[in-house]
N, C-alpha and C positions, 0 to 999 in steps of 0.2 A: 504494500499500499504506499511505500515511500515515493513511488513515482507519481502517485496521485497528490501527495503532500507537496511534492516539488512543483506541481503545476498549480496548485490552489493557493499555497501559503506564501507570504512574503517574508515572514520571520519563522525561524525553527529553533525548538529546544530539544536536545537529545538527552534522555535520561537512561541510565543503566543501572540496575539493581538499586533503584530508588534515589540515585544521586545524579544531579545535573552534571553532564560532562562537558557540554559546549552549548552556546546559543548564539544566534545572530541571523542576519539576512542570508539568503542563499549565496549572494556574491561574497559576503564575508566568509562564509564556511567553504564554499566550493571553489571560490576564486573568481574574481570579476573578469579576468581575461584568461581564456583558454590558450594553451600553447599550440594547438593544432586546429586545422581547418579540414573539414571533409568537403571535397569540391567535385562538381560534375560539369561536364560541357560536351561539346561536339566539335568535329573537325580538328584540324592541326596535324602535326607530324608525331607519330607514336614515339620515335627515337628521341625527339626533342621534349616531349611530355614526361617520359619515363624518369629521368633524373629528378624531376620535381616532385614525383607521386610516389609515396609508399602504398603498397597493395593496389598499384596501378593496374586497372583492367580497362580494356577497349573492345567493344563489340560493335562491329560495322563502324559507324561514324561516331558513336557515343563512347565516352570515357568517364571514369571516376577514380578516386583515390584520396589518400591523406596527403595534404600539402606539407612539403618539406621546404622550408625557406621563406623568404619575404613575400607576403602577399601582393604588395605592389609590384615588385619585380616579376612575379609570376604573371600577373595581369598584363604587364607590358609584353612579356615574352609571347603570351597568348595572342595578343594583337598583332605582333610582328609575323606569327605563323599562320594567321588567318583562323584561329580557333575561337570559339564562343564559349565563355563561361555562363552556365545556366543556373548554377546553384553553388553557394559557399556558406557552409554552416560552421559556427564555432563549436568546437567539441570541449567538454569538461566532464570531469568525474560526476557520476550520478550521486544523488543523495544516499541511495542504498549502499554504494560502494564506500562513500565517506563514512557512514554509520558503522559498517563493519570494520573499516580501518581504525576508527576510534575505539571501538571495543578491544580490537587486537593490540593496539598500543597500550592498553591498560591491562592486558593479560585476561581479558574476558572472552568468552567464546559463546556466550548467550546472554540474553538480558530478560530478566523476569519483571 
């Protein structure tokens, strides 16, 4: 249900075994800026795209992957090769992953 909490709430408090372990906005807890972008587009040269994208996949004219490098430079490269960016999404840790990480850091493997 934490995925629902992530969509609905603007502030979150995490309790484990009756104790408050952290609280704040999602940006404070999960980070305001993600380090990675998931990108999709079409066109361009696969050999020029591949170095930019981790988990790069191209089917017909469509491609997607995780951006490695500066987003502005990537967009400029796309423009010079005639490719079109159709989607760029910021990736960050989910609230559920954050919750589990917080428990494990405290030596807890379940919350009652």
